[in-house]
N, C-alpha and C positions, 0 to 999 in steps of 0.2 A: 622494501623488505619490512614486514610486520614482525615485531617482537612482542610476544605475549607472555605473561607469567604462567607458571605451571599451574594447572587446575582450572584455568579459565575456560568457560564454555562458549566458544565462538561459533558453534554450528548454527544457532538460530540467526545470528547476524549474517553469516554467509548465505544461508538459504533465503533470508529476507532480501538481501542485496540482489540475489539471483532473480527473485520474483519482481523486484523493482525494474531490473533491466528488461525482463520478459514483458512486463506490462507496458513499458515505454515503447519498446520495439513493435509489439503487436498493435498498439494503438496507432502508431504512425503507419504501419503497413495496412491496417484495416482502413484507415482514412484514404490512403492512396488507392487501395483496391476499389473502394466505393467511388472515388473520383474517376478511375478508369472505367468502371461500370457505367457511370453516367455519360462519359464521353463516347462510349460505344453503344449507345441506346438503339441505334439503327440496326446493328448486328446483334440479334437476340441471343445467338449461341455464345458469342464472346462476352456479352453483357451478363448472361446467366452464370458463366464460369467465374467471372470476377465477383459477382454478388455472393456466390457460394463460398469462394475463398475468403471474402471479407467477413462473412458470417462466422466462419470457423475461427478466424483471427479474433473476432470480437468475443467469442465464447472463451478462447484461450486467454484473452485480456481479462475477462471477468474472473476466471479462475486464478490468475496471477494476483489480482487485487484482493480476492478473498484470502489468498496465501499470505499477502503482506499484512493484512489485518490479523490473521491467525498468529503469525510470528510475533507481531507487536504485542498481542494479548498474552502469548506465552512468556515473552521476556518480562513483561510487567508483572504478570501473575506469579511467576517463579522468583521474582526479586533478584534477577541477575544483575548485580550492581557493577559488572564490568562494562556495562553500557551507560554512557553519560545520561541519556534520557531517563533511564530507570533510576539512576542515582539522584537526579533532580526531582523526579516526580513519583517517588515510591509512596504508595497508598495501600489501604486495605481493599478488599474485593468490592466493597460498596462504591468506592470512588474510582474504580478501574476504568469505566467507560469515559468518565470526564477527563481522564488524563490524555485522551487522544488529541485534544485541542490545545494550542499554545496558551500560555498564561494571559497574554494581552487579549486574546479573543474571549477567554473565559470572563475576564473582568468587564468587557463590553457587553457580553451576552447576559451575564447574571451578576450585576455589581454587588448584590447583597450577599452572595456566597463567596466572594473573593476568588483567589486563584485556585482552580481545581476544586472548588467547593469545600475548602478546608476551614473557612471562618464562618461561623453561623451566627 
């Protein structure tokens, strides 16, 4: 049971969680569909059906990934501090894109800028 304070906006988190589940399930299903298509190469009609199904799943997976990125951008941009990630990495719009990567990766990629580009 989740208990939330009054006035917290949990819709973005729920939609983002839904997109994560859809992306995971569709990636596994597309992978299996492509596998079945390659196993049925001799039977062109069955192979074609599996390939079409896998392509539709892959498109749905891409839409879910774009939805995940959009929800994360909205949560960070609107400074919804009920999410721990936003609480730890709240920045202005200029540094919004760099907050997608974890702090350790940012230090390895750009040691001169520090964590999330906050130290110049």
